[in-house]
Backbone as CSV, one residue per row, in Angstrom:
resi,resn,N_x,N_y,N_z,CA_x,CA_y,CA_z,C_x,C_y,C_z
1,MET,24.811,-4.655,23.191,24.305,-4.513,21.567,24.885,-3.639,20.946
2,ASP,25.701,-3.655,19.845,26.431,-2.909,19.014,25.422,-2.012,18.181
3,VAL,25.718,-0.776,18.014,24.794,0.052,17.302,25.634,0.203,15.966
4,VAL,25.271,-0.230,14.857,25.828,0.282,13.486,25.596,1.415,12.879
5,THR,26.501,2.413,12.527,26.067,3.586,12.088,26.955,3.888,10.699
6,SER,26.577,4.509,9.745,27.029,4.598,8.276,27.344,6.477,8.403
7,PRO,28.391,6.588,7.507,28.493,8.072,7.268,27.592,8.538,6.491
8,ALA,26.975,9.638,6.703,25.968,10.372,5.918,26.295,10.475,4.424
9,SER,25.714,10.483,3.435,26.032,10.507,2.253,24.900,11.322,1.153
10,ASN,25.221,12.208,0.641,24.002,13.003,0.086,24.403,12.514,-1.529
11,ASP,25.101,11.508,-1.678,25.169,10.727,-3.039,24.532,9.646,-3.089
12,HIS,23.234,9.728,-3.485,22.486,8.491,-3.307,23.094,7.347,-4.615
13,GLN,23.412,7.925,-5.609,23.842,6.922,-6.838,25.170,6.031,-5.981
14,GLN,26.209,6.777,-5.453,27.294,6.122,-5.189,27.103,5.140,-3.920
15,ALA,25.846,5.574,-3.010,25.683,4.468,-2.176,25.068,3.310,-2.625
16,ASN,24.222,3.606,-3.648,23.739,2.186,-4.350,24.680,1.391,-4.945
17,ALA,25.769,2.274,-5.575,26.740,1.300,-6.059,27.653,0.566,-5.378
18,GLU,27.650,1.031,-4.013,28.381,0.128,-3.182,27.906,-0.933,-2.588
19,ARG,26.252,-1.050,-2.991,25.770,-2.442,-2.487,25.633,-3.284,-3.291
20,PRO,26.144,-4.565,-2.728,26.041,-5.592,-4.275,24.921,-6.177,-4.490
21,SER,24.025,-5.923,-3.717,22.726,-6.454,-3.895,21.698,-5.515,-4.527
22,GLY,22.259,-4.263,-4.717,21.416,-3.170,-5.479,20.061,-2.809,-4.846
23,LEU,19.649,-3.440,-3.606,18.757,-2.909,-2.869,18.948,-1.861,-1.872
24,THR,17.955,-0.395,-2.145,18.306,0.783,-1.766,18.219,0.534,-0.158
25,HIS,17.393,-0.229,0.244,17.363,-0.320,1.882,18.539,-1.103,2.790
26,LEU,19.303,-1.446,1.881,20.340,-2.311,2.485,21.865,-1.528,2.459
27,ARG,22.429,-1.558,3.508,23.840,-0.978,3.375,24.917,-1.928,2.969
28,GLN,26.023,-1.658,2.908,27.171,-2.484,2.356,27.293,-3.708,3.216
29,ASP,27.141,-3.532,4.568,26.896,-4.697,5.264,26.061,-5.239,5.354
30,GLY,24.928,-5.156,4.604,23.586,-5.843,4.849,22.614,-5.632,5.879
31,THR,22.878,-4.530,6.748,21.892,-3.946,7.670,20.935,-2.796,6.869
32,ALA,19.721,-2.857,7.597,18.670,-2.195,6.867,18.985,-0.542,7.417
33,HIS,18.537,0.295,6.526,18.150,1.615,6.731,17.356,2.405,6.018
34,MET,17.009,3.573,6.579,16.104,4.369,5.703,16.891,5.023,4.452
35,VAL,16.339,5.083,3.388,17.024,5.550,2.219,17.006,7.394,2.479
36,ASP,18.205,7.785,1.954,18.180,9.364,2.285,17.545,9.566,0.521
37,VAL,16.778,10.603,0.623,15.693,10.967,-0.607,15.833,12.492,-0.620
38,SER,16.811,13.169,-0.028,16.948,14.422,0.323,17.437,15.108,-1.414
39,GLY,18.054,14.342,-2.003,18.581,14.898,-3.196,17.722,14.632,-4.333
40,LYS,16.433,13.729,-4.154,15.396,13.570,-5.359,14.731,14.844,-5.502
41,ALA,14.111,14.910,-6.560,13.149,15.984,-7.246,11.964,15.918,-6.715
42,GLU,11.086,16.889,-6.074,9.882,16.715,-5.915,8.746,16.637,-7.092
43,THR,8.040,15.811,-7.103,7.201,15.676,-8.277,5.947,15.209,-7.906
44,THR,4.646,15.373,-8.488,3.312,14.659,-8.253,3.463,13.168,-8.541
45,ARG,3.268,12.158,-7.440,3.443,10.964,-7.642,1.952,10.255,-7.167
46,GLU,1.712,9.432,-7.645,0.569,8.444,-7.567,0.864,6.847,-7.638
47,ALA,0.081,6.214,-6.925,0.003,4.779,-7.143,-1.507,4.344,-7.067
48,THR,-1.633,2.939,-7.601,-2.765,2.308,-7.447,-2.442,0.872,-6.976
49,ALA,-3.153,0.484,-6.048,-2.839,-1.133,-5.529,-4.270,-1.725,-5.800
50,THR,-4.089,-2.901,-5.687,-5.384,-3.785,-5.564,-5.333,-5.038,-4.449
51,ALA,-6.186,-5.193,-4.069,-6.631,-6.455,-3.371,-7.864,-7.359,-3.647
52,THR,-7.879,-8.471,-3.518,-9.189,-9.349,-3.839,-9.393,-9.777,-2.605
53,VAL,-10.887,-9.844,-2.492,-11.526,-10.804,-1.351,-12.431,-11.683,-1.902
54,ARG,-12.331,-12.993,-2.061,-13.091,-14.174,-2.751,-13.919,-14.740,-1.763
55,SER,-15.217,-14.527,-2.090,-16.247,-15.361,-1.432,-17.413,-16.034,-2.075
56,THR,-18.384,-16.305,-1.516,-19.413,-17.044,-2.422,-20.479,-15.697,-2.935
57,ALA,-21.349,-16.057,-3.937,-22.267,-15.158,-4.568,-23.214,-14.640,-3.571
58,GLU,-23.584,-15.580,-2.542,-24.614,-15.120,-1.491,-23.866,-13.930,-0.884
59,VAL,-22.882,-14.068,-0.321,-22.271,-13.290,0.549,-21.785,-12.004,-0.116
60,LEU,-21.330,-12.221,-1.119,-21.040,-10.853,-1.970,-22.483,-9.942,-2.256
61,GLY,-23.346,-10.734,-2.352,-24.602,-9.885,-2.651,-24.831,-9.299,-1.468
62,LEU,-24.610,-9.837,-0.070,-24.933,-9.270,0.921,-23.968,-7.834,1.379
63,LEU,-23.015,-8.109,0.875,-21.476,-7.150,0.958,-22.174,-6.101,0.179
64,GLY,-22.545,-6.293,-1.172,-22.800,-5.265,-2.038,-23.983,-4.473,-1.836
65,SER,-25.124,-5.061,-1.027,-26.358,-4.482,-0.720,-26.140,-3.661,0.770
66,GLY,-25.243,-4.062,1.550,-25.221,-3.556,2.843,-25.892,-4.193,3.792
67,GLY,-26.151,-5.559,3.502,-27.140,-6.409,4.354,-26.237,-7.406,5.137
68,LEU,-25.024,-7.270,5.361,-24.592,-8.126,6.288,-24.795,-7.942,7.867
69,PRO,-24.671,-8.994,8.712,-25.189,-8.750,10.005,-24.361,-7.644,10.656
70,LYS,-22.890,-7.246,10.149,-22.378,-6.066,10.874,-22.590,-4.808,10.063
71,GLY,-23.386,-4.734,9.152,-23.928,-3.442,8.349,-23.049,-3.277,7.030
72,ASP,-22.786,-2.193,6.802,-22.021,-1.520,5.437,-20.607,-1.920,5.479
73,ALA,-20.172,-3.226,5.259,-18.762,-3.428,5.134,-17.934,-2.525,4.174
74,LEU,-18.542,-1.996,3.087,-17.666,-1.473,2.292,-17.345,0.053,2.610
75,SER,-18.368,0.702,3.543,-18.087,1.837,4.082,-16.988,1.829,4.996
76,VAL,-17.034,0.850,5.927,-16.275,0.674,6.915,-14.735,0.316,6.543
77,ALA,-14.705,-0.474,5.183,-13.346,-0.948,4.737,-12.841,0.457,3.931
78,ARG,-13.877,1.139,3.484,-13.142,2.499,2.598,-12.618,3.331,3.771
79,ILE,-12.918,3.491,4.841,-12.506,4.634,5.847,-11.118,3.733,6.426
80,ALA,-11.254,2.426,6.676,-9.982,1.700,7.329,-8.941,1.834,6.249
81,GLY,-9.215,1.708,4.879,-8.162,1.839,3.825,-7.464,3.291,4.065
82,ILE,-8.425,4.230,4.004,-8.038,5.571,4.034,-7.054,5.787,5.452
83,LEU,-7.520,5.470,6.463,-6.721,5.640,7.551,-5.522,4.794,7.464
84,ALA,-5.453,3.767,6.864,-4.305,2.807,6.708,-3.015,3.572,5.846
85,ALA,-3.484,4.103,4.641,-2.612,4.946,3.902,-2.017,5.929,4.782
86,LYS,-2.546,6.580,5.683,-2.153,7.658,6.357,-1.222,7.025,7.308
87,LYS,-1.227,6.041,7.941,-0.604,5.372,8.743,0.675,4.356,8.532
88,THR,0.966,4.690,7.062,1.975,3.486,6.682,3.105,3.518,7.145
89,PRO,3.704,4.952,7.382,5.244,4.814,8.096,5.093,4.571,9.423
90,GLU,4.146,4.353,10.113,4.014,3.835,11.303,4.037,2.218,11.507
91,LEU,3.687,1.718,10.399,3.447,0.248,10.204,4.617,-0.210,9.403
92,ILE,5.253,0.518,8.527,5.788,-0.388,7.576,7.652,0.557,7.997
93,PRO,8.470,-0.018,8.811,9.689,0.734,9.427,10.478,1.665,8.700
94,LEU,10.689,1.327,7.330,11.760,2.241,6.436,10.877,3.108,5.599
95,CYS,9.649,3.134,5.813,8.926,3.944,4.910,8.954,5.556,5.224
96,HIS,8.889,6.393,4.533,8.792,7.955,4.792,7.855,8.389,4.816
97,PRO,7.511,9.285,5.878,6.172,9.828,5.965,6.195,10.902,4.927
98,LEU,4.703,10.791,4.430,4.570,11.741,3.312,3.272,12.487,3.407
99,PRO,3.484,13.753,3.045,2.035,14.674,2.978,1.109,14.100,1.922
100,LEU,0.391,13.369,2.219,-0.723,12.669,1.160,-1.953,13.638,0.681
101,SER,-1.892,13.830,-0.504,-2.760,14.700,-0.880,-4.224,14.149,-1.499
102,LYS,-4.309,12.948,-1.711,-5.423,12.245,-2.177,-5.518,10.687,-1.781
103,ILE,-6.419,10.461,-1.282,-6.490,8.696,-1.022,-8.056,8.463,-1.487
104,THR,-8.056,7.271,-2.384,-9.349,6.630,-2.866,-9.528,5.541,-2.519
105,VAL,-10.328,4.928,-1.906,-10.353,3.490,-2.115,-11.870,2.978,-2.788
106,ASP,-12.037,2.287,-3.704,-13.089,1.843,-4.378,-13.250,0.317,-4.630
107,PHE,-14.383,-0.268,-4.755,-14.810,-1.679,-4.616,-15.397,-1.799,-6.047
108,GLU,-14.824,-3.008,-6.760,-15.702,-3.402,-7.887,-16.018,-4.890,-7.416
109,MET,-17.713,-4.980,-7.481,-18.050,-6.424,-7.078,-17.904,-7.073,-8.510
110,ARG,-17.581,-8.434,-8.103,-17.556,-9.455,-9.273,-18.364,-10.592,-8.632
111,GLU,-18.845,-11.659,-9.610,-19.562,-12.725,-9.592,-19.033,-13.602,-8.134
112,ASP,-17.596,-13.706,-8.036,-16.963,-14.517,-7.014,-15.857,-13.836,-6.023
113,SER,-16.220,-12.503,-6.323,-14.859,-11.686,-5.421,-15.222,-10.063,-5.308
114,VAL,-14.566,-9.408,-4.674,-14.798,-7.995,-4.451,-13.252,-7.350,-4.654
115,GLU,-13.016,-6.583,-5.955,-11.806,-6.098,-6.121,-11.629,-4.820,-5.371
116,ILE,-10.803,-4.395,-4.475,-10.550,-3.112,-3.689,-9.379,-2.535,-4.447
117,LEU,-9.682,-1.220,-4.936,-8.440,-0.241,-5.648,-8.348,0.934,-4.658
118,ALA,-7.106,0.817,-4.547,-6.598,2.161,-3.736,-5.581,2.997,-4.378
119,THR,-5.888,4.302,-4.558,-5.019,5.401,-5.296,-4.923,6.206,-4.283
120,VAL,-3.514,6.719,-4.227,-2.816,7.546,-3.368,-2.208,8.444,-4.150
121,ARG,-2.088,9.741,-3.782,-1.323,10.860,-4.505,-0.620,11.657,-3.507
122,THR,0.758,12.059,-3.860,1.366,13.132,-3.092,2.009,14.005,-3.996
123,ARG,2.609,15.107,-3.339,3.512,15.851,-4.001,4.813,15.701,-3.108
124,GLY,5.755,14.874,-3.891,6.972,14.753,-2.678,8.224,14.059,-3.476
125,VAL,9.157,13.683,-2.707,10.399,13.386,-3.027,10.770,11.623,-3.183
126,THR,9.627,10.917,-2.869,9.012,9.495,-3.026,8.123,9.150,-3.347
127,GLY,7.863,7.888,-3.712,6.574,7.464,-4.340,5.589,7.041,-3.022
128,VAL,4.323,6.685,-3.478,3.381,6.160,-2.546,2.876,4.897,-2.832
129,GLU,3.774,4.092,-3.587,3.128,2.340,-3.490,3.076,1.689,-2.282
130,MET,3.928,1.989,-1.172,3.732,1.413,0.144,2.143,1.992,0.685
131,GLU,1.950,3.150,0.309,0.533,3.590,0.918,-0.501,3.359,0.289
132,ALA,-0.272,2.935,-0.984,-1.605,2.193,-1.752,-1.693,0.824,-1.502
133,LEU,-0.475,0.230,-1.440,-0.586,-1.224,-0.959,-1.141,-1.519,0.465
134,THR,-0.658,-0.721,1.346,-1.233,-0.772,2.738,-2.851,-0.524,2.874
135,ALA,-3.216,0.550,2.097,-4.620,0.836,1.787,-5.469,-0.302,1.497
136,ALA,-5.056,-0.734,0.201,-5.786,-1.925,-0.357,-5.731,-3.153,0.742
137,SER,-4.818,-3.421,1.165,-4.438,-4.707,2.110,-5.367,-4.338,3.288
138,VAL,-5.491,-3.242,4.052,-5.984,-3.071,5.222,-7.852,-3.071,4.958
139,ALA,-8.016,-2.395,3.488,-9.496,-2.439,3.247,-9.907,-3.918,3.240
140,ALA,-9.103,-4.794,2.445,-9.356,-6.014,2.369,-9.706,-6.743,3.560
141,LEU,-8.645,-6.567,4.571,-8.833,-7.007,5.823,-10.334,-6.758,6.619
142,SER,-10.584,-5.284,6.762,-11.811,-5.337,6.945,-13.064,-5.853,6.249
143,VAL,-12.876,-6.054,4.995,-14.034,-6.621,4.285,-13.924,-7.940,5.071
144,TYR,-13.130,-8.906,5.193,-12.686,-9.911,5.796,-13.290,-10.095,7.056
145,ASP,-12.911,-9.079,8.024,-13.589,-9.102,9.313,-15.145,-9.136,9.141
146,MET,-15.514,-8.233,8.114,-17.053,-7.894,8.354,-18.013,-9.148,7.540
147,ILE,-17.282,-10.107,7.055,-17.941,-11.137,6.328,-17.627,-12.466,6.877
148,LYS,-16.780,-12.524,7.976,-16.147,-13.676,8.325,-17.538,-14.427,9.114
149,ALA,-18.448,-13.855,9.740,-19.494,-14.524,10.620,-20.253,-15.385,9.558
150,VAL,-20.352,-15.170,8.188,-21.005,-15.559,7.272,-20.353,-16.557,6.280
151,ASP,-19.112,-16.148,6.018,-18.061,-16.998,5.367,-16.825,-16.910,5.589
152,LYS,-16.555,-18.319,6.643,-15.253,-18.575,7.433,-14.122,-19.042,6.316
153,HIS,-14.596,-19.216,5.056,-13.590,-19.706,4.073,-13.213,-18.539,3.181
154,ALA,-13.560,-17.202,3.167,-13.387,-15.932,2.527,-11.688,-16.029,2.152
155,VAL,-11.124,-15.544,1.088,-9.783,-15.697,0.911,-9.411,-14.469,0.320
156,LEU,-8.408,-13.807,0.788,-7.795,-12.382,0.548,-6.626,-12.844,-0.442
157,THR,-6.545,-12.276,-1.678,-5.535,-12.681,-2.547,-5.097,-11.365,-3.602
158,ASP,-4.221,-11.538,-4.310,-3.884,-10.773,-5.539,-3.597,-9.430,-5.180
159,ILE,-2.820,-9.157,-3.910,-2.531,-7.804,-3.207,-1.401,-7.195,-4.306
160,ARG,-1.479,-6.250,-4.970,-0.294,-5.907,-5.838,-0.438,-4.492,-6.409
161,VAL,0.388,-3.851,-6.912,0.573,-2.296,-7.414,0.197,-2.525,-8.940
162,LEU,-0.797,-1.731,-9.355,-1.493,-1.539,-10.695,-0.708,-0.557,-11.298
163,ALA,-0.360,0.501,-10.911,-0.040,1.586,-11.649,0.811,2.468,-10.980
164,LYS,1.711,3.181,-11.355,2.435,4.449,-10.521,2.834,5.483,-11.435
165,SER,2.849,6.392,-11.073,3.410,7.589,-11.884,4.219,8.690,-11.088
166,GLY,5.007,9.240,-11.631,5.941,10.369,-11.173,6.990,9.606,-10.645
167,GLY,8.130,10.524,-10.428,9.181,10.124,-10.098,10.356,9.736,-11.018
168,LYS,11.410,9.455,-10.710,12.817,8.909,-11.705,12.357,7.736,-12.413
169,SER,11.886,6.808,-12.134,11.611,5.753,-12.697,10.408,5.688,-13.703
170,GLY,9.668,6.673,-13.770,8.797,7.036,-14.888,7.313,6.503,-14.271
171,ASP,6.239,6.305,-15.418,5.114,5.711,-15.262,5.175,4.670,-15.775
172,TRP,4.248,3.597,-15.148,3.894,2.235,-15.816,2.658,1.880,-15.140
173,THR,2.159,1.006,-15.953,0.700,0.305,-15.565,1.082,-1.135,-15.639
174,LEU,0.373,-1.883,-14.942,0.475,-3.493,-15.031,-0.414,-3.894,-16.009
């Protein structure tokens, strides 16, 4: 097996210009690598992601009241989401480990679904979108795990970043 190496570069813009795809995680030859963020400015960065779990009104009523056979699913999902955000670099191979300063996982009960909102904050040189997405996704998986005994047709959907702030690309909200 050949090991592909590339020369170290402190010039992030030059490295990106050399990539025809413009994707920062791909080298010129198309192989993946972890992006060098050492030249980026440290700022406060925050991202909010969402995931939705669709189910029946009856099951959502049990979910909201803590009356599911497995117990308080929302508390379990909140803790799972927080833990997932902290473990993101272990799950996403090219994700930088970051000192996270805040993680929240909240739930909005709706008539036909529960929306999970995960917000993650750090002070660092790269953003926390992946941590927010991981938190929302794992919280949704935990809700599914807790309700599957009473609703085998529950659906996980609409996992996406809603907002981000800090960093070179600026602030935006979906």
